[in-house]
ROVOFI-704030 format. One record per residue: x negated, y negated, z of N, C-alpha, C in turn. Coordinates in steps of 0.02 Angstrom, whole numbers, plus 50000, padded with zeros to 5 digits. Each point is the difference from the previous one (the first is absolute). Example, Ala and Ser with C-alpha at 12.3 -4.5 7.8 and 13.67 -1.06 7.14 Angstrom:
BEGIN
<site><n_xx>49340</n_xx><n_yy>50284</n_yy><n_zz>50390</n_zz><ca_xx>50045</ca_xx><ca_yy>49941</ca_yy><ca_zz>50000</ca_zz><c_xx>49955</c_xx><c_yy>49940</c_yy><c_zz>50000</c_zz></site>
<site><n_xx>50018</n_xx><n_yy>49947</n_yy><n_zz>49964</n_zz><ca_xx>49958</ca_xx><ca_yy>49941</ca_yy><ca_zz>50003</ca_zz><c_xx>50039</c_xx><c_yy>49945</c_yy><c_zz>50037</c_zz></site>
//
This chain:
BEGIN
<site><n_xx>50166</n_xx><n_yy>48845</n_yy><n_zz>50931</n_zz><ca_xx>49994</ca_xx><ca_yy>50031</ca_yy><ca_zz>49932</ca_zz><c_xx>50063</c_xx><c_yy>49998</c_yy><c_zz>49963</c_zz></site>
<site><n_xx>49995</n_xx><n_yy>49983</n_yy><n_zz>49938</n_zz><ca_xx>50062</ca_xx><ca_yy>49998</ca_yy><ca_zz>49957</ca_zz><c_xx>50016</c_xx><c_yy>50070</c_yy><c_zz>49978</c_zz></site>
<site><n_xx>50064</n_xx><n_yy>50017</n_yy><n_zz>49997</n_zz><ca_xx>50024</ca_xx><ca_yy>50062</ca_yy><ca_zz>49977</ca_zz><c_xx>50035</c_xx><c_yy>49986</c_yy><c_zz>49936</c_zz></site>
<site><n_xx>49989</n_xx><n_yy>50041</n_yy><n_zz>49944</n_zz><ca_xx>50030</ca_xx><ca_yy>49992</ca_yy><ca_zz>49941</ca_zz><c_xx>50031</c_xx><c_yy>50070</c_yy><c_zz>49978</c_zz></site>
<site><n_xx>50048</n_xx><n_yy>49999</n_yy><n_zz>49954</n_zz><ca_xx>50028</ca_xx><ca_yy>50064</ca_yy><ca_zz>49972</ca_zz><c_xx>49995</c_xx><c_yy>50001</c_yy><c_zz>49929</c_zz></site>
<site><n_xx>49981</n_xx><n_yy>50063</n_yy><n_zz>49976</n_zz><ca_xx>49992</ca_xx><ca_yy>50009</ca_yy><ca_zz>49928</ca_zz><c_xx>50037</c_xx><c_yy>50063</c_yy><c_zz>49984</c_zz></site>
<site><n_xx>50045</n_xx><n_yy>49998</n_yy><n_zz>49952</n_zz><ca_xx>50035</ca_xx><ca_yy>50058</ca_yy><ca_zz>49979</ca_zz><c_xx>49984</c_xx><c_yy>50023</c_yy><c_zz>49929</c_zz></site>
<site><n_xx>49997</n_xx><n_yy>50065</n_yy><n_zz>49990</n_zz><ca_xx>49983</ca_xx><ca_yy>50027</ca_yy><ca_zz>49936</ca_zz><c_xx>50053</c_xx><c_yy>50058</c_yy><c_zz>49988</c_zz></site>
<site><n_xx>50008</n_xx><n_yy>50019</n_yy><n_zz>49939</n_zz><ca_xx>50037</ca_xx><ca_yy>50057</ca_yy><ca_zz>49981</ca_zz><c_xx>49949</c_xx><c_yy>50046</c_yy><c_zz>49966</c_zz></site>
<site><n_xx>50001</n_xx><n_yy>50063</n_yy><n_zz>50025</n_zz><ca_xx>49950</ca_xx><ca_yy>50050</ca_yy><ca_zz>49974</ca_zz><c_xx>50026</c_xx><c_yy>50068</c_yy><c_zz>49997</c_zz></site>
<site><n_xx>49970</n_xx><n_yy>50040</n_yy><n_zz>49956</n_zz><ca_xx>50017</ca_xx><ca_yy>50075</ca_yy><ca_zz>50003</ca_zz><c_xx>49945</c_xx><c_yy>50029</c_yy><c_zz>50045</c_zz></site>
<site><n_xx>50024</n_xx><n_yy>50027</n_yy><n_zz>50055</n_zz><ca_xx>49957</ca_xx><ca_yy>50029</ca_yy><ca_zz>50049</ca_zz><c_xx>50000</c_xx><c_yy>50077</c_yy><c_zz>50001</c_zz></site>
<site><n_xx>49946</n_xx><n_yy>50032</n_yy><n_zz>50020</n_zz><ca_xx>49994</ca_xx><ca_yy>50073</ca_yy><ca_zz>50001</ca_zz><c_xx>49971</c_xx><c_yy>50020</c_yy><c_zz>50066</c_zz></site>
<site><n_xx>50035</n_xx><n_yy>50044</n_yy><n_zz>50029</n_zz><ca_xx>49974</ca_xx><ca_yy>50027</ca_yy><ca_zz>50066</ca_zz><c_xx>49952</c_xx><c_yy>50056</c_yy><c_zz>49988</c_zz></site>
<site><n_xx>49945</n_xx><n_yy>49996</n_yy><n_zz>50039</n_zz><ca_xx>49951</ca_xx><ca_yy>50054</ca_yy><ca_zz>49994</ca_zz><c_xx>50027</c_xx><c_yy>50066</c_yy><c_zz>50021</c_zz></site>
<site><n_xx>49995</n_xx><n_yy>50053</n_yy><n_zz>49962</n_zz><ca_xx>50026</ca_xx><ca_yy>50064</ca_yy><ca_zz>50020</ca_zz><c_xx>49970</c_xx><c_yy>50026</c_yy><c_zz>50067</c_zz></site>
<site><n_xx>50039</n_xx><n_yy>50035</n_yy><n_zz>50037</n_zz><ca_xx>49979</ca_xx><ca_yy>50025</ca_yy><ca_zz>50067</ca_zz><c_xx>49933</c_xx><c_yy>50042</c_yy><c_zz>49989</c_zz></site>
<site><n_xx>49998</n_xx><n_yy>50040</n_yy><n_zz>49951</n_zz><ca_xx>49941</ca_xx><ca_yy>50043</ca_yy><ca_zz>49993</ca_zz><c_xx>49936</c_xx><c_yy>49958</c_yy><c_zz>49984</c_zz></site>
<site><n_xx>50012</n_xx><n_yy>49937</n_yy><n_zz>49978</n_zz><ca_xx>49939</ca_xx><ca_yy>49957</ca_yy><ca_zz>49986</ca_zz><c_xx>49987</c_xx><c_yy>49950</c_yy><c_zz>50059</c_zz></site>
<site><n_xx>50031</n_xx><n_yy>50013</n_yy><n_zz>50057</n_zz><ca_xx>49991</ca_xx><ca_yy>49959</ca_yy><ca_zz>50056</ca_zz><c_xx>50053</c_xx><c_yy>49949</c_yy><c_zz>50018</c_zz></site>
<site><n_xx>50054</n_xx><n_yy>50005</n_yy><n_zz>49963</n_zz><ca_xx>50057</ca_xx><ca_yy>49951</ca_yy><ca_zz>50008</ca_zz><c_xx>50045</c_xx><c_yy>50025</c_yy><c_zz>50057</c_zz></site>
<site><n_xx>50051</n_xx><n_yy>49959</n_yy><n_zz>50012</n_zz><ca_xx>50049</ca_xx><ca_yy>50013</ca_yy><ca_zz>50054</ca_zz><c_xx>50034</c_xx><c_yy>50067</c_yy><c_zz>49987</c_zz></site>
<site><n_xx>50031</n_xx><n_yy>50026</n_yy><n_zz>50054</n_zz><ca_xx>50046</ca_xx><ca_yy>50058</ca_yy><ca_zz>49996</ca_zz><c_xx>50070</c_xx><c_yy>49984</c_yy><c_zz>49986</c_zz></site>
<site><n_xx>50022</n_xx><n_yy>49936</n_yy><n_zz>50019</n_zz><ca_xx>50068</ca_xx><ca_yy>49985</ca_yy><ca_zz>49996</ca_zz><c_xx>50010</c_xx><c_yy>49943</c_yy><c_zz>49949</c_zz></site>
<site><n_xx>50063</n_xx><n_yy>49989</n_yy><n_zz>49979</n_zz><ca_xx>50020</ca_xx><ca_yy>49950</ca_yy><ca_zz>49952</ca_zz><c_xx>49996</c_xx><c_yy>49932</c_yy><c_zz>50036</c_zz></site>
<site><n_xx>50002</n_xx><n_yy>49945</n_yy><n_zz>49963</n_zz><ca_xx>50006</ca_xx><ca_yy>49929</ca_yy><ca_zz>50027</ca_zz><c_xx>50067</c_xx><c_yy>49977</c_yy><c_zz>49978</c_zz></site>
<site><n_xx>50026</n_xx><n_yy>49949</n_yy><n_zz>50032</n_zz><ca_xx>50062</ca_xx><ca_yy>49967</ca_yy><ca_zz>49986</ca_zz><c_xx>49991</c_xx><c_yy>49924</c_yy><c_zz>49996</c_zz></site>
<site><n_xx>50049</n_xx><n_yy>49967</n_yy><n_zz>49971</n_zz><ca_xx>49995</ca_xx><ca_yy>49925</ca_yy><ca_zz>49999</ca_zz><c_xx>49990</c_xx><c_yy>49975</c_yy><c_zz>50070</c_zz></site>
<site><n_xx>49957</n_xx><n_yy>49947</n_yy><n_zz>50010</n_zz><ca_xx>49986</ca_xx><ca_yy>49973</ca_yy><ca_zz>50062</ca_zz><c_xx>49931</c_xx><c_yy>50028</c_yy><c_zz>50027</c_zz></site>
<site><n_xx>49971</n_xx><n_yy>50052</n_yy><n_zz>49968</n_zz><ca_xx>49934</ca_xx><ca_yy>50025</ca_yy><ca_zz>50020</ca_zz><c_xx>49946</c_xx><c_yy>49946</c_yy><c_zz>49994</c_zz></site>
<site><n_xx>49956</n_xx><n_yy>49992</n_yy><n_zz>50048</n_zz><ca_xx>49955</ca_xx><ca_yy>49947</ca_yy><ca_zz>50002</ca_zz><c_xx>49925</c_xx><c_yy>50027</c_yy><c_zz>50007</c_zz></site>
<site><n_xx>49973</n_xx><n_yy>50029</n_yy><n_zz>49948</n_zz><ca_xx>49930</ca_xx><ca_yy>50025</ca_yy><ca_zz>50002</ca_zz><c_xx>49950</c_xx><c_yy>49948</c_yy><c_zz>49987</c_zz></site>
<site><n_xx>49938</n_xx><n_yy>50013</n_yy><n_zz>50019</n_zz><ca_xx>49944</ca_xx><ca_yy>49959</ca_yy><ca_zz>49976</ca_zz><c_xx>49985</c_xx><c_yy>50021</c_yy><c_zz>49932</c_zz></site>
<site><n_xx>49987</n_xx><n_yy>49949</n_yy><n_zz>49955</n_zz><ca_xx>49983</ca_xx><ca_yy>50013</ca_yy><ca_zz>49929</ca_zz><c_xx>49926</c_xx><c_yy>49981</c_yy><c_zz>49995</c_zz></site>
<site><n_xx>49962</n_xx><n_yy>50047</n_yy><n_zz>49971</n_zz><ca_xx>49927</ca_xx><ca_yy>49989</ca_yy><ca_zz>49992</ca_zz><c_xx>49986</c_xx><c_yy>49986</c_yy><c_zz>49924</c_zz></site>
<site><n_xx>49976</n_xx><n_yy>49933</n_yy><n_zz>49989</n_zz><ca_xx>49984</ca_xx><ca_yy>49982</ca_yy><ca_zz>49931</ca_zz><c_xx>49923</c_xx><c_yy>50003</c_yy><c_zz>49985</c_zz></site>
<site><n_xx>49963</n_xx><n_yy>50025</n_yy><n_zz>50048</n_zz><ca_xx>49930</ca_xx><ca_yy>50005</ca_yy><ca_zz>49991</ca_zz><c_xx>49979</c_xx><c_yy>50071</c_yy><c_zz>49980</c_zz></site>
<site><n_xx>49938</n_xx><n_yy>50014</n_yy><n_zz>50014</n_zz><ca_xx>49977</ca_xx><ca_yy>50069</ca_yy><ca_zz>49992</ca_zz><c_xx>49974</c_xx><c_yy>50021</c_yy><c_zz>50067</c_zz></site>
<site><n_xx>49964</n_xx><n_yy>50059</n_yy><n_zz>50002</n_zz><ca_xx>49980</ca_xx><ca_yy>50027</ca_yy><ca_zz>50064</ca_zz><c_xx>49951</c_xx><c_yy>49952</c_yy><c_zz>50040</c_zz></site>
<site><n_xx>49959</n_xx><n_yy>49961</n_yy><n_zz>49960</n_zz><ca_xx>49952</ca_xx><ca_yy>49956</ca_yy><ca_zz>50030</ca_zz><c_xx>50026</c_xx><c_yy>49929</c_yy><c_zz>50014</c_zz></site>
<site><n_xx>50058</n_xx><n_yy>49983</n_yy><n_zz>49970</n_zz><ca_xx>50026</ca_xx><ca_yy>49931</ca_yy><ca_zz>50006</ca_zz><c_xx>50075</c_xx><c_yy>50002</c_yy><c_zz>50005</c_zz></site>
<site><n_xx>50026</n_xx><n_yy>50012</n_yy><n_zz>50058</n_zz><ca_xx>50071</ca_xx><ca_yy>50005</ca_yy><ca_zz>50013</ca_zz><c_xx>50030</c_xx><c_yy>49932</c_yy><c_zz>50009</c_zz></site>
<site><n_xx>50055</n_xx><n_yy>49987</n_yy><n_zz>49961</n_zz><ca_xx>50041</ca_xx><ca_yy>49940</ca_yy><ca_zz>50009</ca_zz><c_xx>50069</c_xx><c_yy>50020</c_yy><c_zz>50018</c_zz></site>
<site><n_xx>50014</n_xx><n_yy>50011</n_yy><n_zz>50064</n_zz><ca_xx>50061</ca_xx><ca_yy>50028</ca_yy><ca_zz>50021</ca_zz><c_xx>50051</c_xx><c_yy>49941</c_yy><c_zz>50008</c_zz></site>
<site><n_xx>50061</n_xx><n_yy>50014</n_yy><n_zz>49977</n_zz><ca_xx>50054</ca_xx><ca_yy>49955</ca_yy><ca_zz>50006</ca_zz><c_xx>50065</c_xx><c_yy>50032</c_yy><c_zz>50020</c_zz></site>
<site><n_xx>50033</n_xx><n_yy>49975</n_yy><n_zz>50048</n_zz><ca_xx>50066</ca_xx><ca_yy>50026</ca_yy><ca_zz>50019</ca_zz><c_xx>50052</c_xx><c_yy>49982</c_yy><c_zz>49950</c_zz></site>
<site><n_xx>50041</n_xx><n_yy>50047</n_yy><n_zz>49978</n_zz><ca_xx>50050</ca_xx><ca_yy>49990</ca_yy><ca_zz>49955</ca_zz><c_xx>50062</c_xx><c_yy>50040</c_yy><c_zz>50012</c_zz></site>
<site><n_xx>50060</n_xx><n_yy>49973</n_yy><n_zz>49998</n_zz><ca_xx>50062</ca_xx><ca_yy>50035</ca_yy><ca_zz>50008</ca_zz><c_xx>50025</c_xx><c_yy>50025</c_yy><c_zz>49933</c_zz></site>
<site><n_xx>50014</n_xx><n_yy>50064</n_yy><n_zz>49994</n_zz><ca_xx>50023</ca_xx><ca_yy>50030</ca_yy><ca_zz>49939</ca_zz><c_xx>50075</c_xx><c_yy>50007</c_yy><c_zz>50001</c_zz></site>
<site><n_xx>50030</n_xx><n_yy>49975</n_yy><n_zz>49943</n_zz><ca_xx>50070</ca_xx><ca_yy>50006</ca_yy><ca_zz>49991</ca_zz><c_xx>50009</c_xx><c_yy>50044</c_yy><c_zz>49938</c_zz></site>
<site><n_xx>50024</n_xx><n_yy>50061</n_yy><n_zz>50003</n_zz><ca_xx>50006</ca_xx><ca_yy>50043</ca_yy><ca_zz>49942</ca_zz><c_xx>50057</c_xx><c_yy>49976</c_yy><c_zz>49956</c_zz></site>
<site><n_xx>49990</n_xx><n_yy>50001</n_yy><n_zz>49934</n_zz><ca_xx>50050</ca_xx><ca_yy>49971</ca_yy><ca_zz>49952</ca_zz><c_xx>50034</c_xx><c_yy>50056</c_yy><c_zz>49963</c_zz></site>
<site><n_xx>49959</n_xx><n_yy>50049</n_yy><n_zz>49978</n_zz><ca_xx>50026</ca_xx><ca_yy>50052</ca_yy><ca_zz>49953</ca_zz><c_xx>50024</c_xx><c_yy>50064</c_yy><c_zz>50036</c_zz></site>
<site><n_xx>49991</n_xx><n_yy>50002</n_yy><n_zz>50069</n_zz><ca_xx>50020</ca_xx><ca_yy>50060</ca_yy><ca_zz>50038</ca_zz><c_xx>50010</c_xx><c_yy>49980</c_yy><c_zz>50074</c_zz></site>
<site><n_xx>50032</n_xx><n_yy>50043</n_yy><n_zz>50038</n_zz><ca_xx>50012</ca_xx><ca_yy>49987</ca_yy><ca_zz>50072</ca_zz><c_xx>49941</c_xx><c_yy>50026</c_yy><c_zz>50043</c_zz></site>
<site><n_xx>49961</n_xx><n_yy>50046</n_yy><n_zz>49974</n_zz><ca_xx>49945</ca_xx><ca_yy>50030</ca_yy><ca_zz>50034</ca_zz><c_xx>49943</c_xx><c_yy>50019</c_yy><c_zz>49954</c_zz></site>
<site><n_xx>49943</n_xx><n_yy>49999</n_yy><n_zz>50021</n_zz><ca_xx>49940</ca_xx><ca_yy>50017</ca_yy><ca_zz>49958</ca_zz><c_xx>49959</c_xx><c_yy>50054</c_yy><c_zz>50035</c_zz></site>
<site><n_xx>49991</n_xx><n_yy>50056</n_yy><n_zz>49966</n_zz><ca_xx>49966</ca_xx><ca_yy>50056</ca_yy><ca_zz>50027</ca_zz><c_xx>49927</c_xx><c_yy>50002</c_yy><c_zz>49977</c_zz></site>
<site><n_xx>49952</n_xx><n_yy>50031</n_yy><n_zz>50042</n_zz><ca_xx>49936</ca_xx><ca_yy>50003</ca_yy><ca_zz>49979</ca_zz><c_xx>49990</c_xx><c_yy>50034</c_yy><c_zz>49931</c_zz></site>
<site><n_xx>49958</n_xx><n_yy>49971</n_yy><n_zz>49960</n_zz><ca_xx>49991</ca_xx><ca_yy>50027</ca_yy><ca_zz>49933</ca_zz><c_xx>50048</c_xx><c_yy>49970</c_yy><c_zz>49944</c_zz></site>
<site><n_xx>50050</n_xx><n_yy>49961</n_yy><n_zz>50024</n_zz><ca_xx>50048</ca_xx><ca_yy>49970</ca_yy><ca_zz>49951</ca_zz><c_xx>49986</c_xx><c_yy>49926</c_yy><c_zz>49995</c_zz></site>
<site><n_xx>50033</n_xx><n_yy>49969</n_yy><n_zz>49951</n_zz><ca_xx>49991</ca_xx><ca_yy>49927</ca_yy><ca_zz>49990</ca_zz><c_xx>50069</c_xx><c_yy>49964</c_yy><c_zz>49991</c_zz></site>
<site><n_xx>50002</n_xx><n_yy>49940</n_yy><n_zz>50013</n_zz><ca_xx>50062</ca_xx><ca_yy>49959</ca_yy><ca_zz>49997</ca_zz><c_xx>49983</c_xx><c_yy>49926</c_yy><c_zz>49992</c_zz></site>
<site><n_xx>50050</n_xx><n_yy>49964</n_yy><n_zz>49974</n_zz><ca_xx>49997</ca_xx><ca_yy>49929</ca_yy><ca_zz>49993</ca_zz><c_xx>50016</c_xx><c_yy>49967</c_yy><c_zz>50072</c_zz></site>
<site><n_xx>49960</n_xx><n_yy>49955</n_yy><n_zz>50020</n_zz><ca_xx>50010</ca_xx><ca_yy>49969</ca_yy><ca_zz>50063</ca_zz><c_xx>49983</c_xx><c_yy>49926</c_yy><c_zz>49999</c_zz></site>
<site><n_xx>50027</n_xx><n_yy>49963</n_yy><n_zz>50049</n_zz><ca_xx>49983</ca_xx><ca_yy>49932</ca_yy><ca_zz>50013</ca_zz><c_xx>49958</c_xx><c_yy>50000</c_yy><c_zz>50063</c_zz></site>
<site><n_xx>49940</n_xx><n_yy>49968</n_yy><n_zz>49999</n_zz><ca_xx>49958</ca_xx><ca_yy>50000</ca_yy><ca_zz>50057</ca_zz><c_xx>49992</c_xx><c_yy>49926</c_yy><c_zz>50021</c_zz></site>
<site><n_xx>50017</n_xx><n_yy>49985</n_yy><n_zz>50064</n_zz><ca_xx>49986</ca_xx><ca_yy>49932</ca_yy><ca_zz>50020</ca_zz><c_xx>49945</c_xx><c_yy>49999</c_yy><c_zz>50052</c_zz></site>
<site><n_xx>49943</n_xx><n_yy>49965</n_yy><n_zz>49983</n_zz><ca_xx>49942</ca_xx><ca_yy>49997</ca_yy><ca_zz>50043</ca_zz><c_xx>50007</c_xx><c_yy>49939</c_yy><c_zz>50044</c_zz></site>
<site><n_xx>49980</n_xx><n_yy>50008</n_yy><n_zz>50060</n_zz><ca_xx>50000</ca_xx><ca_yy>49946</ca_yy><ca_zz>50048</ca_zz><c_xx>49923</c_xx><c_yy>49990</c_yy><c_zz>50016</c_zz></site>
<site><n_xx>49970</n_xx><n_yy>49944</n_yy><n_zz>49979</n_zz><ca_xx>49928</ca_xx><ca_yy>49991</ca_yy><ca_zz>50008</ca_zz><c_xx>49986</c_xx><c_yy>49933</c_yy><c_zz>50030</c_zz></site>
<site><n_xx>49942</n_xx><n_yy>49995</n_yy><n_zz>50034</n_zz><ca_xx>49976</ca_xx><ca_yy>49941</ca_yy><ca_zz>50031</ca_zz><c_xx>49954</c_xx><c_yy>49970</c_yy><c_zz>49952</c_zz></site>
<site><n_xx>50002</n_xx><n_yy>49936</n_yy><n_zz>49994</n_zz><ca_xx>49954</ca_xx><ca_yy>49954</ca_yy><ca_zz>49960</ca_zz><c_xx>50004</c_xx><c_yy>50019</c_yy><c_zz>49927</c_zz></site>
<site><n_xx>50053</n_xx><n_yy>50020</n_yy><n_zz>49973</n_zz><ca_xx>50007</ca_xx><ca_yy>50015</ca_yy><ca_zz>49927</ca_zz><c_xx>49976</c_xx><c_yy>50069</c_yy><c_zz>49984</c_zz></site>
<site><n_xx>50022</n_xx><n_yy>50024</n_yy><n_zz>49945</n_zz><ca_xx>49976</ca_xx><ca_yy>50066</ca_yy><ca_zz>49974</ca_zz><c_xx>49928</c_xx><c_yy>49998</c_yy><c_zz>49977</c_zz></site>
<site><n_xx>49961</n_xx><n_yy>50048</n_yy><n_zz>50019</n_zz><ca_xx>49929</ca_xx><ca_yy>49995</ca_yy><ca_zz>49989</ca_zz><c_xx>49976</c_xx><c_yy>50006</c_yy><c_zz>49926</c_zz></site>
<site><n_xx>50044</n_xx><n_yy>50022</n_yy><n_zz>49954</n_zz><ca_xx>49980</ca_xx><ca_yy>50006</ca_yy><ca_zz>49930</ca_zz><c_xx>50066</c_xx><c_yy>50012</c_yy><c_zz>49960</c_zz></site>
<site><n_xx>49999</n_xx><n_yy>49986</n_yy><n_zz>49936</n_zz><ca_xx>50061</ca_xx><ca_yy>50008</ca_yy><ca_zz>49962</ca_zz><c_xx>50020</c_xx><c_yy>50077</c_yy><c_zz>49991</c_zz></site>
<site><n_xx>50063</n_xx><n_yy>50011</n_yy><n_zz>49999</n_zz><ca_xx>50019</ca_xx><ca_yy>50068</ca_yy><ca_zz>49986</ca_zz><c_xx>50025</c_xx><c_yy>49999</c_yy><c_zz>49927</c_zz></site>
<site><n_xx>49966</n_xx><n_yy>50046</n_yy><n_zz>49960</n_zz><ca_xx>50015</ca_xx><ca_yy>50001</ca_yy><ca_zz>49930</ca_zz><c_xx>50027</c_xx><c_yy>50068</c_yy><c_zz>49979</c_zz></site>
<site><n_xx>50032</n_xx><n_yy>50006</n_yy><n_zz>49944</n_zz><ca_xx>50023</ca_xx><ca_yy>50064</ca_yy><ca_zz>49979</ca_zz><c_xx>49942</c_xx><c_yy>50049</c_yy><c_zz>49991</c_zz></site>
<site><n_xx>50008</n_xx><n_yy>50061</n_yy><n_zz>50025</n_zz><ca_xx>49949</ca_xx><ca_yy>50048</ca_yy><ca_zz>49995</ca_zz><c_xx>49958</c_xx><c_yy>50006</c_yy><c_zz>50064</c_zz></site>
<site><n_xx>50007</n_xx><n_yy>49955</n_yy><n_zz>50050</n_zz><ca_xx>49961</ca_xx><ca_yy>50004</ca_yy><ca_zz>50059</ca_zz><c_xx>50026</c_xx><c_yy>50065</c_yy><c_zz>50040</c_zz></site>
<site><n_xx>49951</n_xx><n_yy>50035</n_yy><n_zz>50026</n_zz><ca_xx>50017</ca_xx><ca_yy>50062</ca_yy><ca_zz>50039</ca_zz><c_xx>49986</c_xx><c_yy>49986</c_yy><c_zz>50075</c_zz></site>
//
């Protein structure tokens, strides 16, 4: 299988702890799964987050970040401005 990389720059927001989000902040190098689908159609992609506008990001806060996705067989759909 071919592996490709796709980088985007985005403003990301961490879900607040009281809404089911993490308890602790994240730092550059964090590698979560990103879900671009909905509850019935999950399209999970691994992506490494590099924070640009801060050193750490706490639940309920937002920041500018570069996210580099490592995907097999190309990215499944285009990422466009406004995608959540």
